[in-house]
Phi, psi and omega in degrees: 000357177295136177109345177243141185248123188258122185241133176262134175246124181215185182159199179259169177299128177081012180275346177099031181298322183297320178295316179297320179299319178297323179294319177296325177296318177297329179286342178120007179276152163285132182238141179230142184238112181298322179297322178293322177297318178296316179301317179297320179295316181291326185273330191239340184271102184297324179296315179296318179302314182291322177300318181293319178297319179295324182283321190245358174098169185293343181295340180265003178271148179237055182060227180274001185262013176101231188252147171270091188293324175299320178293321178295318180298319180298322180290310188286333180270003174253357181214117179299319181298315182290326177296319180292327176297315179294318180299320179297329179282320188270326186300321177299327178293313180300314181298318181297316180295315180299314180297322179293315180292324179297316182292334181271344186298136177264358179263155189278338179238127179243123180248123182247124174278111182232092183305320183259039184304306183283327180297328181265350183079014182285347183302333180292343183269000184246155181278329176213153179235130176247130175250130175260128180234157175206157182290158187301318182297318180292320178298316180298318180298315180297317183288326177295326178294336177280353180095010180278142178282160180298318181294322178295317179300313182297320181292324180287318178297321180296333183283350182253160173299138179307141182301325180299324178288324179295320180299321180296334182266357187279153169274327178223148177233131175251125179264103187260056180254349187250220181277165176299323179299318179295321178293318178299324179297320178292319178298320178303315181296316180293319180302316179296322176293320180296321179296324175293317177298319183295323177297315178296324179300315178291318183297316183276347181055038175203162180289139174239150181213073182263134177292144181284139174274344178251133176247134183299328181297340178273346184262332182260118181274000000 
């Protein structure tokens, strides 16, 4: 695994992580999306589908077509215990896929979108952590456009570590409250820093995890 630098991208619901991940891909990084890995498992993995039906009951089944994901979401976001049961089932799959794709990557920087990075303790496995943040009103507006109800949004946000705590643990912070151009400018700055880190990573032949002395929030007015 020497020679590749692994970066975690995380943040809160509706902060715009997917857009930021796409920008990193355009910059030349290998990009991985944990949510996409979970969706593939829920949609295509028959063993996982049956395990979930056995755990949560027939209400989450969709006949021969797999899972009723809205029904499953309603169950897990109304019970911390049930959500943790599902996470315990899915997280090993996500981790296995990420590790496999990381080992196969021919690019030097790999950026992984991991929404529950700190909640799972996975941050220790990455060389740098980027947190994407946005103000509450904007996040709510984005999520409402996706068709989510206010109560659903609040229950999902409540299930995650507060964004303010994630920011304190980050190596880099992207403030995604403005235009796409402003966000790209922040990504450009971080990308240049990551390339410097990656060079040191190769030179020293070991993982490095140094906190940044520069914070993007001080650079973008």
